[in-house]
Backbone bond lengths (Angstrom), bond angles and torsions (degrees), N, CA, C in turn:
res aa  C-N    CA-C-N  psi(-1)  N-CA   C-N-CA  omega(-1)  CA-C   N-CA-C  phi
1 X - - - 1.509 - - 1.522 108.54 -
2 X 1.298 117.20 140.70 1.445 122.04 178.47 1.506 112.15 -66.11
3 X 1.322 114.58 148.28 1.477 119.56 -178.76 1.533 110.77 -85.89
4 X 1.337 118.77 149.74 1.422 119.92 178.69 1.509 112.65 -62.69
5 X 1.364 114.99 145.41 1.452 117.65 179.33 1.511 108.40 -83.34
6 X 1.333 115.13 88.38 1.464 121.37 -174.27 1.518 109.99 -62.45
7 X 1.289 120.24 -38.16 1.449 122.66 -177.13 1.544 111.54 -62.22
8 X 1.334 115.97 -39.86 1.484 118.60 -177.54 1.529 108.93 -68.09
9 X 1.344 117.49 -49.51 1.433 119.73 -179.56 1.559 110.03 -64.58
10 X 1.315 117.50 -39.65 1.450 121.30 179.91 1.536 109.66 -61.66
11 X 1.337 116.66 -43.39 1.486 119.00 179.16 1.506 110.35 -66.78
12 X 1.328 118.09 -39.63 1.467 120.65 177.03 1.528 110.56 -62.11
13 X 1.294 117.47 -42.63 1.457 122.10 179.20 1.481 111.37 -63.19
14 X 1.335 116.41 -42.29 1.454 122.48 178.14 1.524 109.73 -63.47
15 X 1.296 117.57 -44.59 1.471 120.12 177.76 1.490 113.00 -61.85
16 X 1.317 117.18 -42.02 1.458 120.83 178.60 1.544 109.29 -61.88
17 X 1.293 116.15 -41.79 1.467 120.50 178.26 1.495 114.05 -59.32
18 X 1.380 114.62 -35.28 1.477 118.86 179.68 1.536 108.72 -77.02
19 X 1.360 117.70 -36.17 1.456 120.15 178.59 1.546 113.06 -70.55
20 X 1.355 116.32 -35.13 1.438 119.85 -176.32 1.555 109.63 -128.17
21 X 1.292 116.95 71.71 1.476 119.89 179.09 1.518 112.96 -53.48
22 X 1.294 116.13 133.36 1.450 124.06 175.22 1.546 111.58 64.02
23 X 1.335 118.06 14.45 1.483 121.07 179.21 1.504 113.18 -114.47
24 X 1.346 117.34 -9.48 1.446 122.25 -174.26 1.521 109.05 -115.51
25 X 1.304 116.55 130.51 1.465 121.48 173.61 1.512 108.78 -136.01
26 X 1.363 115.51 145.48 1.478 118.44 -178.64 1.560 108.07 -136.05
27 X 1.324 112.88 124.63 1.461 120.39 176.31 1.499 107.27 -97.89
28 X 1.385 116.71 104.87 1.455 119.65 -174.18 1.506 113.98 -67.28
29 X 1.347 118.24 -31.05 1.426 121.77 178.74 1.509 112.80 -66.82
30 X 1.293 116.99 -43.58 1.454 122.77 179.55 1.493 113.58 -90.95
31 X 1.333 116.00 -5.57 1.472 122.69 -178.37 1.577 109.76 55.27
32 X 1.304 116.58 43.95 1.434 120.36 -177.63 1.537 110.48 -120.02
33 X 1.334 114.66 129.62 1.444 120.38 175.18 1.477 111.04 -105.64
34 X 1.344 116.30 135.63 1.469 120.83 -177.97 1.516 107.95 -119.65
35 X 1.331 114.95 130.12 1.461 122.70 174.84 1.496 110.62 -118.23
36 X 1.303 120.17 126.78 1.469 123.74 177.50 1.505 110.55 -115.31
37 X 1.310 116.25 140.76 1.471 123.05 174.27 1.531 104.48 -132.83
38 X 1.324 114.89 97.10 1.461 119.40 -172.15 1.575 107.39 59.06
39 X 1.370 115.27 -116.50 1.441 117.94 -179.11 1.525 112.06 -97.98
40 X 1.313 118.51 -0.93 1.481 121.99 177.91 1.526 108.45 -82.37
41 X 1.299 115.93 143.33 1.481 119.45 -177.24 1.538 110.11 -136.89
42 X 1.317 114.09 135.53 1.478 121.54 174.16 1.512 106.84 -122.46
43 X 1.305 117.37 130.44 1.430 121.51 178.78 1.535 109.69 -125.89
44 X 1.309 115.33 126.50 1.478 123.15 -177.04 1.469 111.80 -121.67
45 X 1.367 116.99 143.68 1.444 123.00 174.59 1.535 104.96 -101.43
46 X 1.364 116.06 127.97 1.477 120.93 -173.52 1.553 106.24 -103.65
47 X 1.348 118.45 124.41 1.446 119.95 177.69 1.526 111.39 -62.43
48 X 1.337 114.67 153.77 1.464 118.22 -178.38 1.501 115.60 -58.20
49 X 1.327 118.63 -35.60 1.413 123.35 -174.94 1.576 111.74 -98.66
50 X 1.333 118.80 5.27 1.412 119.92 179.44 1.508 111.40 -63.40
51 X 1.356 120.70 145.17 1.474 127.02 0.39 1.549 116.35 -86.02
52 X 1.318 113.81 0.59 1.476 115.52 -178.87 1.505 114.32 -63.12
53 X 1.326 113.79 -40.89 1.457 120.40 179.82 1.509 109.95 -139.26
54 X 1.325 117.78 134.37 1.438 121.67 177.76 1.517 113.61 90.05
55 X 1.310 115.93 160.74 1.476 122.05 179.69 1.535 108.28 -125.70
56 X 1.336 116.92 151.97 1.479 120.72 175.86 1.521 111.29 -59.69
57 X 1.323 113.56 139.37 1.468 121.61 179.25 1.518 109.30 -108.67
58 X 1.315 115.10 139.03 1.500 120.48 -177.82 1.567 108.06 -80.78
59 X 1.340 113.91 117.96 1.454 117.64 176.45 1.512 109.68 -87.08
60 X 1.366 116.53 -42.55 1.462 120.24 176.23 1.537 108.47 -157.85
61 X 1.308 114.60 154.40 1.451 120.81 178.07 1.558 108.09 -152.30
62 X 1.338 111.95 116.58 1.472 117.32 -175.79 1.525 110.13 -132.00
63 X 1.321 117.00 140.78 1.500 119.90 179.11 1.508 107.65 -84.21
64 X 1.336 114.62 -174.83 1.505 122.16 -173.61 1.505 110.58 -62.90
65 X 1.295 118.88 -26.02 1.461 120.43 -179.56 1.570 112.90 -98.47
66 X 1.338 114.09 13.64 1.478 121.73 175.46 1.489 113.45 76.85
67 X 1.327 118.05 10.91 1.473 119.35 177.02 1.526 108.80 -73.77
68 X 1.342 114.46 142.63 1.459 121.00 -179.10 1.551 108.95 -77.42
69 X 1.306 117.56 114.69 1.479 121.93 -179.30 1.557 108.09 -114.86
70 X 1.293 118.13 24.07 1.458 121.65 -177.32 1.526 110.56 -61.66
71 X 1.360 117.05 -48.97 1.463 118.43 -179.38 1.507 112.99 -62.27
72 X 1.334 116.42 -39.85 1.480 118.96 178.66 1.544 110.29 -66.68
73 X 1.282 115.81 -36.89 1.503 118.72 178.20 1.505 111.48 -66.36
74 X 1.330 115.50 -43.21 1.506 120.27 178.62 1.549 109.48 -62.85
75 X 1.304 116.46 -39.92 1.473 119.60 -179.82 1.535 109.75 -65.99
76 X 1.312 117.30 -42.44 1.430 122.46 178.28 1.485 111.69 -61.70
77 X 1.365 117.15 -42.01 1.435 120.57 -178.81 1.535 111.94 -67.60
78 X 1.369 114.46 -33.61 1.492 117.31 177.72 1.496 111.41 -61.61
79 X 1.297 118.19 -32.50 1.483 121.36 179.35 1.497 112.92 -69.81
80 X 1.377 116.86 -17.13 1.457 118.73 -179.81 1.546 112.19 -77.43
81 X 1.307 115.44 -20.22 1.465 120.87 -179.39 1.517 110.18 53.20
82 X 1.359 117.63 52.86 1.434 123.17 -177.79 1.493 110.11 -69.79
83 X 1.337 114.68 135.19 1.487 120.11 -177.41 1.533 109.70 -90.50
84 X 1.320 114.03 135.78 1.511 119.00 175.68 1.483 109.10 -64.45
85 X 1.331 117.67 140.39 1.444 121.52 -178.94 1.506 112.46 97.36
86 X 1.331 119.01 0.02 1.454 122.41 -179.25 1.540 107.05 -124.09
87 X 1.318 116.06 148.34 1.472 122.30 175.88 1.513 108.59 -60.76
88 X 1.326 115.83 136.63 1.485 119.74 -174.22 1.535 113.08 -133.76
89 X 1.324 118.80 -8.41 1.467 120.72 -169.35 1.530 110.91 -63.60
90 X 1.340 119.50 -38.49 1.456 119.46 -177.67 1.500 110.93 -67.29
91 X 1.337 117.98 -37.13 1.464 120.70 178.41 1.526 110.73 -68.97
92 X 1.337 117.76 -38.05 1.485 120.63 -179.24 1.519 109.00 -68.37
93 X 1.308 119.66 -41.01 1.443 122.62 178.27 1.539 110.20 -65.54
94 X 1.289 117.06 -43.15 1.484 120.64 179.26 1.580 109.99 -62.59
95 X 1.323 115.67 -38.73 1.485 120.13 175.68 1.514 109.83 -61.72
96 X 1.370 117.55 -47.78 1.443 120.29 179.95 1.547 112.23 -60.50
97 X 1.316 115.22 -40.52 1.463 118.79 178.09 1.481 113.20 -61.08
98 X 1.314 117.68 -38.30 1.453 120.14 179.09 1.563 111.85 -68.72
99 X 1.309 114.17 -36.69 1.458 118.86 -179.98 1.533 110.05 -65.96
100 X 1.341 117.23 -45.64 1.469 119.17 -179.32 1.568 110.39 -69.64
101 X 1.304 115.50 -31.41 1.482 118.05 175.90 1.542 112.21 -65.11
102 X 1.371 113.64 -45.06 1.446 116.94 174.29 1.487 112.47 -58.37
103 X 1.376 116.28 -44.02 1.448 120.52 -179.06 1.510 109.78 -63.61
104 X 1.337 118.56 -43.85 1.446 119.54 -179.35 1.533 112.62 -66.70
105 X 1.307 117.62 -36.19 1.459 123.58 178.24 1.533 107.73 -62.31
106 X 1.318 117.37 -46.22 1.465 121.75 -178.95 1.525 109.31 -64.50
107 X 1.315 117.71 -43.74 1.456 121.40 -177.93 1.575 109.92 -63.87
108 X 1.354 114.68 -43.45 1.499 117.93 179.48 1.505 109.98 -64.29
109 X 1.304 118.53 -38.85 1.446 120.47 -179.56 1.558 111.04 -62.62
110 X 1.339 113.51 -45.50 1.467 117.45 -179.62 1.540 111.96 -68.89
111 X 1.297 116.27 -36.63 1.459 120.61 -175.18 1.558 109.44 -70.55
112 X 1.310 115.87 -37.00 1.431 121.81 -177.33 1.509 115.05 -85.12
113 X 1.313 118.82 6.14 1.435 122.51 -176.39 1.510 109.34 -101.73
114 X 1.331 119.24 124.15 1.454 120.58 179.61 1.538 110.51 -79.96
115 X 1.320 114.66 173.19 1.485 119.83 -173.20 1.519 111.51 -63.35
116 X 1.378 118.53 -36.64 1.446 120.75 -176.54 1.543 109.21 -68.91
117 X 1.363 113.03 -35.28 1.492 115.11 -179.27 1.543 108.94 -71.39
118 X 1.376 117.78 -36.93 1.402 120.40 179.36 1.522 110.53 -63.18
119 X 1.336 117.69 -40.35 1.461 121.02 179.13 1.514 109.44 -65.27
120 X 1.313 115.72 -40.75 1.485 120.52 179.03 1.529 110.24 -63.43
121 X 1.344 113.57 -45.21 1.496 117.30 -177.99 1.477 112.42 -66.06
122 X 1.344 117.03 -39.14 1.440 118.99 -178.87 1.527 112.03 -66.20
123 X 1.337 114.56 -31.05 1.473 116.56 -179.95 1.504 112.34 -79.20
124 X 1.337 116.69 -33.98 1.455 119.77 -177.63 1.518 113.22 -89.06
125 X 1.342 117.15 -35.39 1.449 124.78 178.31 1.512 110.38 49.86
126 X 1.319 117.16 48.27 1.486 120.60 -178.49 1.516 109.56 -71.41
127 X 1.346 117.45 126.50 1.437 122.03 179.30 1.554 109.38 -64.91
128 X 1.342 114.49 152.23 1.447 120.18 176.69 1.509 108.43 -70.83
129 X 1.327 119.94 138.49 1.481 122.54 -176.70 1.535 110.31 -62.10
130 X 1.302 115.27 142.76 1.469 121.04 179.01 1.517 112.60 -95.66
131 X 1.301 115.26 169.96 1.471 121.93 178.46 1.524 110.76 -158.76
132 X 1.312 115.07 142.36 1.474 120.50 173.24 1.509 108.44 -133.58
133 X 1.366 115.72 135.44 1.446 120.03 177.24 1.558 111.17 -126.55
134 X 1.266 114.91 149.43 1.449 121.68 171.03 1.525 106.82 -118.56
135 X 1.332 116.80 124.89 1.460 123.46 -177.07 1.505 110.78 -115.38
136 X 1.286 118.83 128.32 1.476 126.19 176.20 1.525 108.39 -101.77
137 X 1.293 115.32 133.24 1.503 122.29 176.71 1.489 111.26 -125.45
138 X 1.349 114.41 143.74 1.487 117.52 174.97 1.498 110.12 -55.82
139 X 1.323 118.75 -41.09 1.424 123.61 174.32 1.550 109.82 -159.48
140 X 1.303 116.59 155.19 1.437 123.48 173.65 1.526 108.49 -133.06
141 X 1.294 117.20 97.53 1.486 122.28 -174.19 1.496 112.44 -122.83
142 X 1.322 118.98 -45.69 1.480 122.03 -172.14 1.519 109.65 -60.03
143 X 1.351 113.92 129.01 1.494 117.95 -177.41 1.540 111.52 -61.63
144 X 1.313 116.09 -36.06 1.459 118.82 -179.67 1.552 111.51 -60.92
145 X 1.312 116.20 -40.86 1.518 120.88 178.75 1.525 108.98 -69.10
146 X 1.330 115.92 -41.58 1.483 118.34 -178.74 1.561 109.99 -62.80
147 X 1.324 116.90 -39.91 1.479 121.56 179.33 1.547 108.35 -67.07
148 X 1.346 115.91 -42.97 1.432 119.02 -177.36 1.533 110.07 -63.41
149 X 1.300 116.11 -40.23 1.479 119.29 178.97 1.561 111.16 -61.05
150 X 1.301 117.28 -30.73 1.504 121.45 -176.48 1.513 111.13 -90.56
151 X 1.299 118.23 -0.30 1.494 119.87 -162.62 1.495 114.41 -86.75
152 X 1.350 123.23 -13.33 1.431 121.08 -174.59 1.524 110.30 -75.96
153 X 1.340 117.11 123.37 1.455 120.89 -173.47 1.570 116.80 -73.51
154 X 1.356 114.84 -20.69 1.436 117.34 -172.58 1.501 114.13 -106.87
155 X 1.329 117.24 -3.45 1.487 121.06 -179.55 1.527 110.63 -98.40
156 X 1.371 113.06 161.23 1.457 120.62 170.16 1.472 106.93 -118.99
157 X 1.345 115.95 158.35 1.459 118.03 -179.81 1.525 112.39 165.12
158 X 1.313 114.68 -168.46 1.471 119.29 -177.71 1.533 105.26 -152.24
159 X 1.341 117.13 142.65 1.456 123.82 175.48 1.492 111.13 -129.19
160 X 1.323 114.73 150.17 1.449 121.17 175.71 1.547 110.07 -130.00
161 X 1.329 117.82 116.17 1.469 119.99 178.04 1.544 112.36 -77.38
162 X 1.290 117.81 173.25 1.477 122.17 176.09 1.502 111.04 105.83
163 X 1.285 116.05 -154.12 1.480 126.00 178.88 1.520 109.79 -115.39
164 X 1.303 122.68 119.06 1.507 122.77 -18.86 1.481 110.90 -73.32
165 X 1.346 114.49 169.46 1.458 120.10 172.15 1.528 108.65 -94.02
166 X 1.318 114.05 147.38 1.476 119.62 178.63 1.505 110.96 -137.68
167 X 1.372 116.00 137.44 1.432 120.09 177.87 1.520 108.88 -133.65
168 X 1.299 118.57 134.76 1.458 124.51 176.03 1.504 107.69 -126.62
169 X 1.363 116.77 123.96 1.423 121.70 -179.27 1.546 110.13 -128.42
170 X 1.336 115.90 142.11 1.459 120.33 -178.76 1.532 108.66 -143.88
171 X 1.337 115.66 140.20 1.477 120.75 178.48 1.507 108.99 169.58
172 X 1.314 116.56 -150.56 1.468 120.37 177.18 1.541 106.46 -70.86
173 X 1.358 115.79 149.01 1.455 120.34 -177.21 1.555 112.98 -58.15
174 X 1.355 117.70 -43.46 1.490 116.29 -179.89 1.505 113.35 -66.05
175 X 1.337 115.24 -38.91 1.510 118.62 179.40 1.526 111.26 -64.87
176 X 1.367 117.59 -43.02 1.462 119.63 178.86 1.512 110.98 -64.28
177 X 1.293 117.80 -46.93 1.477 124.41 178.41 1.502 111.86 -56.20
178 X 1.342 116.22 -44.92 1.436 121.51 179.04 1.521 113.50 -62.92
179 X 1.368 114.57 -44.03 1.422 117.85 178.85 1.525 114.14 -65.78
180 X 1.282 114.45 -41.95 1.481 120.65 177.97 1.558 108.81 -60.16
181 X 1.311 117.24 -44.75 1.468 119.96 179.94 1.543 111.31 -60.80
182 X 1.372 113.88 -43.37 1.431 117.36 179.57 1.518 113.58 -61.74
183 X 1.336 116.43 -41.05 1.404 121.08 178.43 1.538 111.89 -69.81
184 X 1.310 116.12 -38.55 1.431 121.11 -178.21 1.564 110.66 -64.27
185 X 1.305 116.71 -26.18 1.463 119.70 -179.11 1.506 112.22 -72.14
186 X 1.380 117.64 -13.04 1.448 119.80 175.13 1.536 110.42 -73.77
187 X 1.326 115.96 171.32 1.458 120.15 -176.55 1.557 107.99 -91.07
188 X 1.335 116.77 113.68 1.463 122.79 -175.87 1.479 109.41 -124.22
189 X 1.371 115.60 144.70 1.482 117.44 173.78 1.529 107.25 -75.25
190 X 1.286 119.16 -37.04 1.504 122.48 175.49 1.525 108.03 -150.86
191 X 1.295 116.57 128.67 1.477 124.79 -179.88 1.520 106.67 -137.95
192 X 1.333 116.37 106.22 1.448 120.69 -177.36 1.515 112.26 -127.67
193 X 1.335 116.32 123.26 1.442 122.95 173.78 1.548 105.10 -81.13
194 X 1.300 118.66 104.02 1.476 121.80 -171.85 1.567 112.67 -97.91
195 X 1.310 114.72 -10.74 1.462 118.05 178.16 1.460 109.53 -150.41
196 X 1.354 117.36 132.48 1.471 123.94 172.32 1.538 108.90 -134.98
197 X 1.304 114.88 123.46 1.473 119.08 179.32 1.545 108.23 -132.58
198 X 1.351 114.23 156.27 1.476 119.82 -179.96 1.540 113.60 -95.14
199 X 1.361 114.29 14.70 1.454 118.23 176.50 1.512 108.03 -108.70
200 X 1.372 115.30 140.73 1.436 120.16 174.15 1.489 111.69 -79.68
201 X 1.322 115.47 131.27 1.475 120.03 175.87 1.537 109.23 -94.91
202 X 1.324 114.01 146.83 1.466 120.80 170.40 1.518 106.55 -106.09
203 X 1.323 114.41 157.20 1.478 120.37 -175.10 1.507 111.10 -125.52
204 X 1.315 115.89 151.99 1.434 120.08 -175.94 1.529 112.72 -60.63
205 X 1.309 117.27 -32.46 1.488 121.17 -178.32 1.558 110.86 -76.90
206 X 1.300 119.28 -11.33 1.454 120.43 -177.49 1.496 113.73 99.16
207 X 1.352 116.54 -145.49 1.462 121.54 -175.69 1.549 111.78 -80.07
208 X 1.333 116.77 162.92 1.467 121.47 176.86 1.517 111.75 86.67
209 X 1.309 114.17 174.26 1.477 120.97 -178.46 1.559 107.64 -106.93
210 X 1.327 114.10 129.60 1.477 118.55 -173.81 1.528 107.62 -121.64
211 X 1.319 115.22 144.08 1.479 121.33 173.86 1.533 109.35 -99.02
212 X 1.334 116.94 132.29 1.415 122.53 174.51 1.528 110.32 -120.65
213 X 1.351 116.08 174.79 1.467 118.61 -171.86 1.537 113.46 -101.41
214 X 1.334 117.66 -18.84 1.486 119.04 -173.68 1.466 111.97 -135.15
215 X 1.341 116.78 161.05 1.454 121.75 174.88 1.520 111.06 -65.59
216 X 1.324 117.33 -33.29 1.444 119.83 178.74 1.513 111.47 -62.13
217 X 1.326 115.68 -37.56 1.475 119.23 178.79 1.534 112.28 -67.85
218 X 1.367 114.65 -36.79 1.471 118.32 173.83 1.483 110.86 -58.34
219 X 1.364 117.00 -51.01 1.449 120.77 -179.25 1.536 111.16 -57.81
220 X 1.318 116.91 -44.49 1.436 120.26 179.34 1.555 113.04 -59.66
221 X 1.351 114.21 -40.83 1.454 117.98 -179.68 1.499 111.93 -68.60
222 X 1.356 115.96 -40.45 1.462 121.84 178.22 1.512 113.44 -64.20
223 X 1.361 114.77 -44.02 1.424 121.84 -172.53 1.552 113.63 -74.54
224 X 1.301 115.78 -33.93 1.459 120.45 -172.35 1.496 117.09 -100.57
225 X 1.360 115.64 20.97 1.472 115.69 -169.65 1.510 116.37 -93.29
226 X 1.338 118.83 -19.06 1.480 119.60 -171.75 1.484 111.62 -121.44
227 X 1.378 118.38 95.76 1.441 121.10 -177.18 1.549 110.56 -64.29
228 X 1.335 117.18 -32.65 1.432 120.58 179.95 1.521 113.00 -64.43
229 X 1.330 114.93 -38.00 1.499 117.76 179.09 1.488 112.63 -75.03
230 X 1.321 120.52 -15.58 1.403 123.13 176.04 1.535 113.21 72.60
231 X 1.342 115.31 -173.85 1.442 121.19 -177.91 1.529 112.12 -62.66
232 X 1.338 114.99 -36.39 1.460 118.38 179.76 1.526 112.68 -62.64
233 X 1.324 116.39 -44.69 1.428 122.43 178.03 1.525 112.26 -62.18
234 X 1.342 114.45 -43.47 1.467 120.03 179.48 1.534 110.81 -62.85
235 X 1.323 115.17 -42.78 1.459 121.26 -180.00 1.524 111.10 -63.40
236 X 1.315 116.02 -38.75 1.497 122.00 178.06 1.520 109.30 -62.62
237 X 1.343 116.48 -49.26 1.498 117.79 -177.13 1.531 109.88 -65.68
238 X 1.326 116.31 -37.74 1.475 120.16 177.12 1.506 109.67 -58.48
239 X 1.339 116.85 -46.07 1.468 121.84 -179.07 1.510 111.00 -62.84
240 X 1.321 118.41 -39.21 1.463 122.94 -178.94 1.547 107.78 -67.13
241 X 1.345 115.46 -43.58 1.461 117.84 -177.77 1.550 111.53 -66.84
242 X 1.309 118.06 -44.55 1.459 121.20 -179.37 1.507 109.92 -64.28
243 X 1.280 118.48 -38.50 1.483 120.75 177.97 1.541 109.34 -65.81
244 X 1.322 117.39 -37.04 1.464 121.06 -176.70 1.514 109.69 -67.88
245 X 1.330 118.75 -38.01 1.463 120.15 -176.57 1.517 111.97 -91.41
246 X 1.309 116.91 3.34 1.498 122.25 172.06 1.496 113.80 82.23
247 X 1.346 116.71 23.23 1.483 119.42 177.28 1.528 110.42 -90.33
248 X 1.339 116.67 -23.39 1.470 120.11 178.29 1.565 107.70 -123.88
């Protein structure tokens, strides 16, 4: 049996320690990694041969108020489509952070709402505003950035790596804005938000964020996503996307 690539995991662990000082702990005997974000805690079991063979398994995941968010975290990680044989801890942690942030935002909203506002909200049931963005990048190559782009559990969209890189995200306005700001904080040669709309787009692949290989696949995913909007709606979104990336 092949031996675990200690240097790869060691380098990944060292990088995580630099990214999250005093937030990462690893028990080598139990092969368990612990990540803390204030009072939120994520605990992972690391396979002996990771990252060469096997993927980290979630032992526990709790938000700041001790709610169990393990199922939500697992669901979010599934949308990342992480490939075996590649480092995944940074993407898993980023996914967990987004889930606890969404949970905290929801809790804060409910806590800060008085009874009259609750009554008004329940009667009006106004939906949260939507948002769609198209981002053009000089290139999208780094695996860590590609995983980060795919990591938001509540957004839908499509990304294309290579030259140029393209990212399309759609969902609630706060979630889209937060994800864009997180990505923008990375080091990019060029990062341009070329389209912003207040309409939620649907995609041919369904929910979640998907990575494809070509611009043609992005166009197909954007154009064919909303059966209710029909061919006219799909053609309009296609036109907006192509104009945003400079093809039309």
